[in-house]
KEGU-783687 format. One record per residue: x, y, z of N, C-alpha, C in turn. Coordinates in steps of 0.001 Angstrom, whole numbers, padded with zeros to 6 digits, always signed. Each point is the difference from the previous one (the first is absolute). Last residue first. Example, Ala and Ser with C-alpha at 12.3 -4.5 7.8 and 13.67 -1.06 7.14 Angstrom:
2
+012850-002250+007080+000820+001190+000060-000770+001090+000730+000290-005720-000070-000890+001190+000000+000900+001200+000000
END
This chain:
24
-109848+033786-010772+000416+001053-000919+000510+001239+000713-001690-004004+002255+001161-000362-000814+000491+001148-000870-003911+000322+002755+001166-000165+000869+001258-000255-000827-004158+000278-002195+000377+001311+000537+001257-000103+000857-001886-003981-001657+000554+000796-001108+000480+001347+000526-002250-002747+003014+001297-000583-000333+000684+000828-001092-004419+001060+001193+000936+000383+001064+001400-000489-000328-003418-001362-002863+000244+001441-000145+001012+000465+001037-001463-004430+000316+000823+000189-001203+000363+001468-000165-002978-001131+003419+001350-000468+000327+000941+000226-001179-004537+000913-000668+000601+000988+000903+001431-000385+000337-002516-003046-002511+000299+001197-000784+000678+001049+000856-001557-003836+002132+001157-000325-000843+000408+001218-000817-003908+000362+002518+001185-000037+000883+001259-000275-000815-004094-000216-002235+000322+001383+000349+001249+000047+000866-001732-004182-001044+000629+000598-001181+000380+001442+000280-002397-002242+003327+001344-000581-000122+000725+000627-001186-004461+001158+000610+000825+000610+001056+001428-000528-000085-003192-001881-002883+000310+001375-000391+000894+000659+001034-001559-004326+000942+000920-000014-001137+000399+001417-000392-003275-000600+003321+001322-000402+000493+001023+000077-001136-004473+000697-001047+000535+001150+000730+001415-000304+000493-001732-002450-004433-000255-000007+001442+000594+001233+000655-001910-000424-005200+001202-000113+000853-000380+000065+001473
END
């Protein structure tokens, strides 16, 4: 896996987690 790809996936995961926390 590329470093860029992993960083992008991490960002997406963080955004998802933040979204879930904000919604609940």
